[in-house]
C-alpha positions as CSV (number, residue, x, y, z in Angstrom):
1,M,68.8,68.4,10.9
2,T,72.0,67.1,12.1
3,I,69.9,64.1,13.8
4,N,67.7,63.0,11.1
5,R,70.7,63.1,8.6
6,L,72.5,60.6,10.9
7,K,69.1,58.9,11.5
8,D,68.6,58.9,7.7
9,E,72.1,58.0,6.6
10,A,72.0,54.5,9.5
11,L,69.1,53.5,7.8
12,T,71.0,53.4,4.5
13,H,73.3,52.0,5.6
14,G,71.0,49.3,7.2
15,C,69.3,48.7,4.1
16,M,72.8,48.5,2.2
17,G,74.0,45.5,4.5
18,A,70.4,43.8,4.2
19,R,70.3,44.0,0.3
20,Q,73.7,42.3,0.1
21,L,73.1,39.8,2.7
22,M,69.7,38.9,0.6
23,T,72.1,38.5,-2.8
24,E,74.5,36.7,-0.8
25,W,72.5,34.2,0.9
26,G,69.1,34.5,-0.8
27,T,65.5,34.9,1.1
28,A,62.1,34.1,0.7
29,P,60.4,36.1,-1.9
30,L,58.4,38.7,0.6
31,L,61.9,39.9,2.1
32,Y,62.5,42.4,-1.1
33,F,59.9,44.2,1.2
34,A,62.5,43.9,4.1
35,L,64.2,47.4,1.8
36,L,61.2,49.5,2.0
37,P,61.3,53.1,3.7
38,D,59.4,52.3,6.2
39,K,61.8,49.6,8.2
40,H,64.6,50.0,10.4
41,Y,67.7,47.7,11.1
42,L,69.6,45.4,13.3
43,S,72.4,43.8,12.5
44,D,75.2,42.0,13.2
45,S,78.1,44.0,15.0
46,G,81.2,42.1,13.3
47,S,83.6,43.4,10.6
48,D,82.1,40.7,8.2
49,P,78.1,41.1,9.3
50,R,76.5,37.6,8.7
51,W,72.9,38.4,9.3
52,S,70.4,41.7,9.2
53,I,66.8,41.8,11.0
54,A,64.0,44.3,9.0
55,Y,61.7,45.4,11.3
56,R,59.0,48.3,11.3
57,L,57.8,50.0,14.3
58,V,54.0,50.7,15.3
59,G,53.9,52.1,18.8
60,R,55.6,49.8,21.4
61,H,55.5,46.7,19.2
62,A,58.3,45.9,16.5
63,L,57.4,43.8,13.9
64,A,60.2,41.7,12.3
65,L,59.5,41.0,8.5
66,G,60.0,37.7,7.7
67,D,63.3,35.5,9.0
68,P,66.7,36.8,9.7
69,I,68.2,37.8,6.3
70,G,71.8,36.9,5.5
71,D,73.6,32.6,6.6
72,P,70.7,30.6,8.3
73,A,73.3,29.4,10.8
74,A,73.1,32.5,12.3
75,A,69.8,33.2,12.6
76,P,69.6,31.7,16.3
77,E,71.9,34.6,17.3
78,A,70.0,37.0,15.4
79,V,67.0,36.3,17.2
80,E,67.9,36.7,20.5
81,A,70.0,39.7,19.8
82,F,66.8,41.0,17.9
83,L,64.6,39.9,21.6
84,N,67.3,41.6,23.9
85,E,67.2,44.9,21.7
86,C,63.2,44.9,21.9
87,R,63.8,43.9,26.1
88,Q,66.1,46.8,26.7
89,R,63.6,49.2,24.4
90,R,60.6,47.6,26.2
91,W,58.7,46.6,22.9
92,T,57.3,44.2,22.2
93,P,58.4,41.4,19.0
94,A,56.9,39.9,16.5
95,F,58.1,38.2,13.4
96,Y,55.4,38.0,10.1
97,Q,55.3,35.3,7.4
98,V,58.4,33.2,8.4
99,T,58.8,30.1,7.3
100,P,58.5,26.6,8.9
101,E,62.7,26.2,8.3
102,H,63.1,28.3,11.4
103,L,60.2,27.4,13.5
104,P,62.8,25.5,16.3
105,T,64.7,28.5,16.5
106,Y,61.9,30.5,17.8
107,H,60.2,27.9,20.0
108,A,63.9,27.6,21.4
109,A,63.2,31.4,22.5
110,G,60.5,30.7,24.4
111,L,58.2,32.1,21.9
112,R,55.0,31.3,20.3
113,A,53.7,30.0,16.4
114,V,50.4,31.0,15.1
115,K,49.8,30.0,11.1
116,V,48.6,32.9,8.9
117,G,48.4,31.4,5.5
118,E,50.1,29.7,2.7
119,E,52.7,31.6,0.3
120,A,51.3,30.7,-3.3
121,R,54.2,29.4,-5.7
122,L,54.3,28.8,-9.2
123,V,57.5,26.5,-10.2
124,L,57.8,27.9,-13.9
125,G,59.1,24.7,-14.4
126,E,56.6,22.9,-13.9
127,F,54.1,25.6,-15.1
128,S,51.4,24.7,-17.8
129,L,48.3,25.5,-19.5
130,A,47.6,22.1,-20.7
131,G,44.7,19.9,-18.8
132,K,41.7,20.0,-18.4
133,R,42.1,21.9,-15.1
134,F,42.8,25.5,-17.4
135,K,39.9,25.0,-20.0
136,N,37.9,28.2,-18.9
137,L,41.3,29.9,-18.4
138,R,42.5,28.9,-21.8
139,N,38.9,30.1,-23.1
140,D,38.9,33.5,-21.1
141,L,42.7,34.3,-22.6
142,R,41.1,33.3,-26.1
143,R,38.7,36.0,-26.1
144,L,40.8,38.9,-24.9
145,E,43.0,38.2,-27.5
146,K,40.5,38.2,-30.2
147,T,39.2,41.6,-28.9
148,G,42.6,43.4,-28.8
149,V,44.2,43.2,-25.9
150,V,47.9,43.4,-25.9
151,L,50.7,42.7,-23.6
152,E,53.5,45.5,-22.7
153,D,56.8,44.3,-20.8
154,Y,58.2,46.9,-18.8
155,A,61.6,46.4,-17.2
156,P,63.0,47.7,-14.1
157,G,63.8,51.2,-14.6
158,A,62.2,51.2,-18.3
159,L,58.6,53.1,-17.4
160,T,59.7,56.6,-17.6
161,E,57.3,57.7,-20.5
162,P,54.5,60.7,-18.7
163,L,51.7,59.1,-20.4
164,I,52.0,55.5,-19.7
165,I,52.1,56.6,-15.5
166,E,49.6,58.9,-15.6
167,E,47.5,56.0,-17.3
168,M,48.6,53.9,-14.2
169,A,48.0,56.2,-11.7
170,E,44.1,57.0,-13.1
171,I,44.3,53.0,-13.0
172,C,45.3,53.5,-9.0
173,A,42.5,56.1,-8.3
174,G,40.2,54.8,-9.6
175,W,41.2,51.3,-7.5
176,R,41.0,53.4,-4.5
177,R,37.8,55.2,-4.8
178,A,35.9,51.7,-5.4
179,N,37.4,49.9,-3.1
180,R,37.4,52.6,-0.5
181,A,41.1,52.2,0.3
182,G,44.5,53.5,0.6
183,E,48.2,52.1,-0.6
184,A,49.7,49.6,1.9
185,G,52.7,49.1,2.8
186,F,55.2,46.9,5.8
187,A,54.7,43.8,3.7
188,M,53.8,44.9,0.0
189,G,54.5,47.9,-2.0
190,A,52.4,51.2,-2.8
191,F,52.2,52.9,-6.5
192,D,54.5,55.6,-6.3
193,P,56.1,56.5,-9.3
194,Q,59.1,58.5,-7.5
195,S,60.1,55.4,-4.9
196,R,63.0,53.0,-5.5
197,L,60.6,50.1,-5.3
198,F,58.6,51.8,-8.7
199,R,62.2,52.0,-10.6
200,E,63.0,48.3,-9.6
201,S,60.2,46.8,-10.1
202,R,59.0,45.2,-13.6
203,T,56.1,45.7,-14.9
204,L,53.3,44.0,-17.2
205,A,50.3,46.1,-18.5
206,A,47.3,45.4,-20.8
207,R,46.2,47.4,-23.1
208,N,43.5,47.3,-25.6
209,L,45.0,48.1,-29.1
210,E,41.4,49.1,-30.6
211,S,40.8,51.8,-27.8
212,G,44.2,52.5,-26.8
213,R,43.6,52.1,-23.4
214,L,45.7,50.4,-20.7
215,L,43.5,48.3,-19.0
216,A,45.6,47.2,-15.9
217,F,49.0,46.3,-14.9
218,A,51.2,44.5,-12.6
219,T,53.9,44.8,-10.7
220,F,56.4,42.3,-9.7
221,V,59.9,42.5,-7.5
222,P,62.8,41.0,-7.2
223,A,63.2,37.3,-5.8
224,F,66.9,36.8,-4.6
225,G,68.0,33.3,-4.9
226,A,71.7,32.6,-3.1
227,G,74.0,34.7,-5.8
228,Y,71.8,35.2,-8.6
229,Q,68.4,36.6,-9.1
230,S,65.8,33.2,-8.7
231,G,62.5,35.0,-10.2
232,W,60.3,37.3,-8.9
233,T,57.4,38.7,-6.3
234,L,53.9,39.9,-7.5
235,D,53.6,42.8,-5.7
236,L,50.3,45.4,-7.3
237,M,47.8,44.1,-9.3
238,R,45.6,46.8,-9.9
239,R,43.0,47.5,-13.2
240,R,39.7,49.4,-14.5
241,A,36.5,48.4,-13.1
242,D,35.3,48.3,-16.9
243,S,37.7,46.0,-17.7
244,P,37.3,42.9,-19.8
245,H,36.7,40.1,-17.1
246,G,39.7,37.8,-17.0
247,V,42.7,40.5,-18.0
248,M,44.2,40.0,-14.4
249,D,44.4,36.6,-15.3
250,F,46.0,37.4,-18.7
251,L,48.7,39.3,-17.1
252,I,49.5,36.7,-14.2
253,V,50.1,33.9,-16.8
254,S,51.9,36.0,-19.4
255,A,54.1,36.9,-16.8
256,A,54.7,33.5,-15.9
257,Q,55.3,32.6,-19.5
258,V,58.1,35.6,-20.2
259,F,59.7,34.9,-17.2
260,A,60.3,31.5,-17.9
261,D,61.5,32.0,-21.1
262,E,64.1,34.5,-19.5
263,G,65.2,31.5,-17.4
264,A,64.0,32.8,-13.9
265,E,62.8,29.7,-11.4
266,L,59.8,31.6,-9.4
267,L,56.9,33.4,-9.7
268,S,55.5,34.1,-6.3
269,L,51.7,35.3,-5.5
270,G,52.3,35.9,-2.2
271,L,50.1,35.1,0.8
272,S,46.8,33.5,1.1
273,P,46.0,35.3,4.3
274,L,44.4,32.3,6.9
275,A,44.5,29.7,3.9
276,G,45.3,26.2,4.2
277,G,44.4,22.7,5.9
278,D,45.4,22.0,9.7
279,D,48.9,22.1,10.3
280,P,50.4,19.9,12.7
281,R,52.4,22.6,14.4
282,E,49.8,24.9,15.2
283,S,47.0,23.7,18.2
284,R,43.5,22.6,17.4
285,Q,41.7,25.2,18.8
286,M,43.8,28.0,16.6
287,S,43.4,25.7,13.7
288,L,39.5,26.4,14.1
289,V,39.8,29.8,14.9
290,R,42.2,30.2,11.6
291,R,38.8,28.2,9.7
292,F,36.3,30.5,11.5
293,L,38.0,33.8,10.0
294,Y,38.7,32.5,6.8
295,Q,34.8,31.3,6.3
296,R,32.8,33.2,8.1
297,M,34.1,37.0,7.6
298,G,34.1,37.5,3.8
299,R,32.1,40.8,4.7
300,V,35.3,42.2,5.9
301,Y,37.8,40.8,3.8
302,N,37.7,38.4,0.9
303,F,40.0,35.9,1.9
304,Q,38.0,33.0,0.0
305,G,38.3,35.2,-3.2
306,L,42.0,35.8,-3.0
307,H,42.5,32.3,-2.4
308,T,40.7,31.3,-5.5
309,F,42.1,33.3,-7.8
310,K,46.3,32.2,-6.7
311,A,45.2,28.9,-6.8
312,K,44.3,28.9,-10.5
313,F,47.7,29.5,-10.8
314,A,49.9,28.0,-8.0
315,T,52.1,24.9,-8.1
316,H,53.5,24.6,-4.8
317,W,51.9,26.2,-1.5
318,E,53.9,26.7,1.7
319,P,52.9,27.7,5.5
320,R,53.8,31.2,6.6
321,Y,53.6,32.1,10.6
322,L,53.5,34.8,13.3
323,I,55.9,34.5,15.9
324,S,55.1,36.5,19.4
325,R,55.5,36.2,23.1
326,P,52.9,33.5,24.4
327,G,49.4,34.9,25.4
328,T,47.8,38.2,24.7
329,A,51.4,39.2,23.1
330,L,50.6,37.5,20.6
331,A,47.0,39.0,19.5
332,V,48.0,42.4,19.9
333,S,50.8,41.8,17.5
334,A,48.5,40.5,15.1
335,G,46.5,43.8,15.6
336,A,49.8,45.9,15.4
337,I,50.5,44.0,11.6
338,L,47.5,45.0,10.3
339,K,47.6,48.6,11.4
340,A,51.3,48.3,9.5
341,H,49.9,47.2,6.2
342,L,47.2,50.0,6.5
343,S,49.4,52.7,7.3
344,P,51.6,54.3,4.5
345,A,55.1,53.5,4.5
346,G,56.4,57.2,5.0
347,P,56.3,60.1,8.0
348,T,53.3,61.0,6.4
349,K,50.0,60.2,8.7
350,R,47.0,59.9,7.0
351,K,43.6,58.7,8.5
352,M,42.7,55.3,7.4
353,P,40.0,55.0,4.6
354,G,36.2,54.1,5.9
355,N,36.8,50.6,3.9
356,Y,39.6,50.1,6.0
357,Q,37.9,50.7,9.1
358,R,35.4,48.3,8.4
359,R,38.3,45.7,7.5
360,G,39.7,46.7,11.1
361,L,36.9,44.3,12.2
362,V,39.1,41.5,11.2
363,L,41.6,42.8,14.0
364,A,39.2,43.5,16.5
365,A,38.2,38.9,15.6
366,L,42.1,38.4,15.8
367,T,42.3,40.3,19.0
368,L,40.1,38.0,20.6
369,L,40.2,34.7,19.1
370,L,43.9,34.5,19.2
371,L,43.2,34.1,22.8
372,T,43.9,30.3,24.1
373,P,41.3,28.7,26.6
374,F,43.5,29.9,29.4
375,E,43.1,33.5,29.2
376,K,39.3,33.4,29.1
377,T,39.5,36.1,31.4
378,L,41.4,38.7,29.5
379,A,39.6,37.7,26.7
380,K,36.5,38.7,28.6
381,R,38.1,41.6,29.7
382,A,38.7,42.6,26.3
383,V,34.9,42.3,24.7
384,S,33.9,44.4,27.7
385,H,36.1,46.8,27.8
386,P,37.6,46.8,24.7
387,R,39.1,50.6,24.5
388,Q,40.8,50.4,28.3
389,W,42.0,46.5,27.2
390,A,43.5,48.2,24.0
391,H,45.2,51.2,26.1
392,F,47.0,48.5,28.3
393,H,48.1,47.0,25.6
394,G,49.4,49.9,23.1
395,I,47.1,49.8,20.5
396,R,46.1,53.1,19.2
397,F,43.2,52.3,16.7
398,H,39.9,54.2,16.2
399,P,37.2,52.8,18.1
400,H,35.4,51.1,15.4
401,L,38.5,48.7,14.8
402,L,37.6,47.5,19.0
403,H,34.0,46.7,18.1
404,L,32.9,43.2,17.8
405,H,29.6,43.3,15.4
406,P,27.3,39.7,16.1
407,H,26.1,40.4,12.2
408,L,29.2,40.7,10.3
409,L,30.9,38.4,12.5
410,H,28.6,35.7,12.8
411,F,28.6,34.9,16.3
412,P,25.7,32.7,18.0
413,L,23.8,35.0,20.2
414,D,21.9,33.3,23.6
415,R,19.1,35.6,23.3
416,T,18.0,34.5,26.5
417,S,21.3,35.4,28.3
418,G,22.2,38.0,25.7
419,R,25.5,36.0,25.8
420,Q,27.8,36.1,22.4
421,Y,29.3,32.4,22.2
422,L,32.9,32.4,20.8
423,P,34.9,29.9,19.4
424,G,37.2,27.9,21.9
425,G,34.4,28.4,24.5
426,L,34.5,32.1,25.2
427,T,31.1,34.1,25.9
428,A,30.8,37.8,26.3
């Protein structure tokens, strides 16, 4: 009991220190999720800490969320300290959703970067619904207003009415059933009215005045600038299956207008996974792999649909990267990050729902396709003996997560030889 109490006190102290550095130095919008209870912290040991790294442990993988928090000039020291900690504990290190500004620091430490997508941002001073681009959106919003859909805005800590929370829980339960999905973690929040995340989130909801039903809601967490709150980051988007078309558009547009009126600078809509054009920082092969997954994995995860939704509103796109050691460690880290997202952010372990097992095919594709052409032997071994390969690299997933199904992944199959041709010239 004493050991657990000391661990809890250390985590609380680490979280408070990370939050203080966020408010002092500012961070990328994603990094509010560094304060979730699934994180551990490695911090500067000086009397006046300059940096902190928030990470989650998945097996033998230490997954840092974003760049080091704090003084940007201390980032090289922070990265080196994190790598030393991982070496001592025999962990595989990785940094998820880092920004381009710190890429030279990771490269100098001998790490490799792979683009994982682009973050959609609304610079609120530039956002407007005027023009031909938003004609259909304006029509949808007017139609919703005519049917009696109104906005409800709940400031952080103000959502305490049990009946409203019950309505939100009902919407979330319906969403989970429809998607055969559970709540996520690591780089996003989960619906939990008892959590600090819920108390600190701002909630915008759409209600039909005629029926009195809550139709949908979206939650937003603070985004920190240097010494002030610069804006908000979108977290949850949940709606009823029978809610009218355009209700989520209504919530995002309303949020942008409300936040802009309050003087906020930024609204982040989060990552659009695998999206974006060719990146000069990544190899041509990696760019082809990312484009292949984005375009051909729609049956597993709707990458293009999510990107289309966010592109309706985004005024700016910023690339985000996964950083890890070169070679297979990069692919295995991608698998560990997927598991971190799909598992709950707490001590209770739950079996992943069936739909998430199917979506685990994304993991299988990443695990194999992120291998470079110089690692063909390892790639072939992963295809022919996925369980043994996964066990060797410390992955403990359901076997279906490491099974490549040709029909789902659309890999060309040579019917004469029976070999499957993968991007980059790999064959299985």
